[in-house]
LOZA-830858 format. One record per atom (N, C-alpha, C, CB): x negated, y, z; atom name; residue in three letters. Coordinates in nm, 4 decimals. Each point is the difference from the previous one (the first is absolute). Glycine has a CB too. Layout:
<sites>
       c1       c2       c3  a   r
        X        Y        Z CA ala
...
</sites>
This chain:
<sites>
       c1       c2       c3  a   r
   2.0402  -0.6843  -2.9501  N met
  -0.1039  -0.0939   0.0325 CA met
  -0.1440   0.0609  -0.0246  C met
   0.1648  -0.1894  -0.0592 CB met
  -0.1683   0.2518  -0.0632  N lys
  -0.1329   0.0529  -0.0496 CA lys
  -0.0512   0.1059   0.1031  C lys
   0.0659  -0.0385  -0.2533 CB lys
   0.0225   0.1210   0.3098  N ile
  -0.0385   0.1013   0.0997 CA ile
  -0.0756  -0.0751   0.1192  C ile
   0.2084   0.1560  -0.0656 CB ile
  -0.1494  -0.2488   0.1155  N ile
  -0.0516  -0.0727   0.1102 CA ile
  -0.1428  -0.0565  -0.0404  C ile
   0.2441  -0.0581   0.0814 CB ile
  -0.2595   0.0018  -0.1982  N ile
  -0.1321  -0.0530  -0.0423 CA ile
  -0.0973   0.1220  -0.0041  C ile
   0.1062  -0.1972  -0.1417 CB ile
  -0.0568   0.3116   0.0835  N asp
  -0.0964   0.1175  -0.0118 CA asp
  -0.0414   0.0455   0.1314  C asp
   0.1023   0.0735  -0.2064 CB asp
  -0.0110  -0.0645   0.3152  N ile
  -0.0379   0.0469   0.1212 CA ile
  -0.0946  -0.1088   0.0629  C ile
   0.2181   0.1413   0.0218 CB ile
  -0.1942  -0.2619  -0.0283  N tyr
  -0.0862  -0.1097   0.0467 CA tyr
  -0.1507   0.0117  -0.0608  C tyr
   0.2189  -0.1520   0.0181 CB tyr
  -0.2208   0.1731  -0.1534  N his
  -0.1193   0.0175  -0.0698 CA his
  -0.0835   0.1123   0.0468  C his
   0.1114  -0.0964  -0.1812 CB his
  -0.0340   0.2080   0.1963  N lys
  -0.0783   0.1259   0.0508 CA lys
  -0.0468  -0.0110   0.1377  C lys
   0.1319   0.1376  -0.1440 CB lys
  -0.0511  -0.2071   0.2238  N ser
  -0.0505  -0.0122   0.1365 CA ser
  -0.1112  -0.0927   0.0098  C ser
   0.2157   0.0504   0.0819 CB ser
  -0.2340  -0.1554  -0.1738  N asn
  -0.1165  -0.0924  -0.0125 CA asn
  -0.1139   0.0753  -0.0385  C asn
   0.1356  -0.1863  -0.0603 CB asn
  -0.1215   0.2765  -0.0459  N leu
  -0.1070   0.0849  -0.0491 CA leu
  -0.0588   0.0974   0.1139  C leu
   0.1141  -0.0140  -0.2352 CB leu
  -0.0128   0.0623   0.3080  N phe
  -0.0333   0.0930   0.1182 CA phe
  -0.0888  -0.0695   0.0957  C phe
   0.2176   0.1173  -0.0187 CB phe
  -0.1745  -0.2423   0.0520  N ile
  -0.0700  -0.0791   0.0917 CA ile
  -0.1436  -0.0430  -0.0493  C ile
   0.2273  -0.0755   0.0793 CB ile
  -0.2425   0.0471  -0.2091  N leu
  -0.1318  -0.0341  -0.0599 CA leu
  -0.0822   0.1187   0.0118  C leu
   0.0907  -0.1646  -0.1596 CB leu
  -0.0325   0.2906   0.1113  N tyr
  -0.0712   0.1276   0.0028 CA tyr
  -0.0599   0.0258   0.1320  C tyr
   0.1496   0.0865  -0.1680 CB tyr
  -0.0628  -0.0956   0.2745  N arg
  -0.0344   0.0197   0.1404 CA arg
  -0.1053  -0.1065   0.0394  C arg
   0.2343   0.0970   0.0525 CB arg
  -0.2315  -0.2159  -0.0776  N glu
  -0.1071  -0.0918   0.0167 CA glu
  -0.1344   0.0375  -0.0646  C glu
   0.1770  -0.1632   0.0137 CB glu
  -0.1596   0.2083  -0.1393  N lys
  -0.1208   0.0310  -0.0681 CA lys
  -0.0728   0.1264   0.0602  C lys
   0.1047  -0.1057  -0.2071 CB lys
  -0.0215   0.1915   0.2503  N ile
  -0.0645   0.1256   0.0750 CA ile
  -0.0679  -0.0479   0.1295  C ile
   0.1836   0.1642  -0.0891 CB ile
  -0.1226  -0.2617   0.1622  N his
  -0.0439  -0.0477   0.1172 CA his
  -0.1394  -0.0787  -0.0294  C his
   0.2518  -0.0088   0.0932 CB his
  -0.2530  -0.0689  -0.1914  N leu
  -0.1292  -0.0741  -0.0311 CA leu
  -0.1099   0.1092  -0.0545  C leu
   0.1393  -0.2315  -0.0634 CB leu
  -0.1003   0.3324  -0.0053  N asp
  -0.0978   0.0981  -0.0441 CA asp
  -0.0541   0.0648   0.1146  C asp
   0.1100   0.0350  -0.2075 CB asp
  -0.0169  -0.0069   0.3069  N tyr
  -0.0536   0.0650   0.1276 CA tyr
  -0.0908  -0.0854   0.0756  C tyr
   0.2014   0.1247   0.0170 CB tyr
  -0.1707  -0.2501  -0.0136  N glu
  -0.0848  -0.0910   0.0783 CA glu
  -0.1349  -0.0100  -0.0674  C glu
   0.1999  -0.1311   0.0816 CB glu
  -0.2015   0.1129  -0.2107  N ile
  -0.1240  -0.0089  -0.0914 CA ile
  -0.0753   0.1316   0.0289  C ile
   0.1143  -0.1468  -0.1955 CB ile
  -0.0578   0.2608   0.1875  N ala
  -0.0710   0.1198   0.0221 CA ala
  -0.0629   0.0162   0.1418  C ala
   0.1534   0.0938  -0.1687 CB ala
  -0.0662  -0.1499   0.2649  N thr
  -0.0655   0.0025   0.1338 CA thr
  -0.1193  -0.0915   0.0241  C thr
   0.2182   0.0586   0.0757 CB thr
  -0.2116  -0.1776  -0.1512  N leu
  -0.0983  -0.0860   0.0036 CA leu
  -0.1359   0.0528  -0.0661  C leu
   0.1857  -0.1710   0.0054 CB leu
  -0.1614   0.2288  -0.1172  N arg
  -0.1092   0.0731  -0.0614 CA arg
  -0.0675   0.1110   0.0855  C arg
   0.1181  -0.0508  -0.2085 CB arg
  -0.0280   0.1148   0.2606  N his
  -0.0441   0.1107   0.0972 CA his
  -0.0957  -0.0533   0.1135  C his
   0.2259   0.1199  -0.0442 CB his
  -0.1715  -0.2267   0.0963  N leu
  -0.0796  -0.0686   0.1043 CA leu
  -0.1300  -0.0557  -0.0472  C leu
   0.2080  -0.0542   0.1059 CB leu
  -0.2007  -0.0088  -0.2241  N asn
  -0.1240  -0.0547  -0.0643 CA asn
  -0.1010   0.1233  -0.0232  C asn
   0.1388  -0.1999  -0.1219 CB asn
  -0.0897   0.3060   0.0783  N tyr
  -0.0864   0.1074  -0.0327 CA tyr
  -0.0735   0.0564   0.1188  C tyr
   0.1491   0.0479  -0.1840 CB tyr
  -0.0773  -0.0448   0.2955  N tyr
  -0.0578   0.0697   0.1343 CA tyr
  -0.0748  -0.0948   0.0793  C tyr
   0.1890   0.1538   0.0166 CB tyr
  -0.1410  -0.2859  -0.0190  N tyr
  -0.0565  -0.0982   0.0992 CA tyr
  -0.0835  -0.1083  -0.0635  C tyr
   0.1955   0.0420   0.1420 CB tyr
  -0.1902  -0.0511  -0.2829  N gly
  -0.0621  -0.1015  -0.0754 CA gly
   0.0404  -0.1419   0.0412  C gly
  -0.1842   0.1581  -0.0310 CB gly
   0.3091  -0.1692   0.0571  N val
   0.0592  -0.1256   0.0518 CA val
  -0.0135  -0.1069  -0.1199  C val
   0.1743   0.1308   0.1674 CB val
</sites>
């Protein structure tokens, strides 16, 4: 049972990590646009 929980927990962490990268990328893109176009 513990192994299943560990796998589940790790996959959740991976999803959160991937989402964080995605958000960081979007924020960086928005900053980039702001810098160039003064949006």
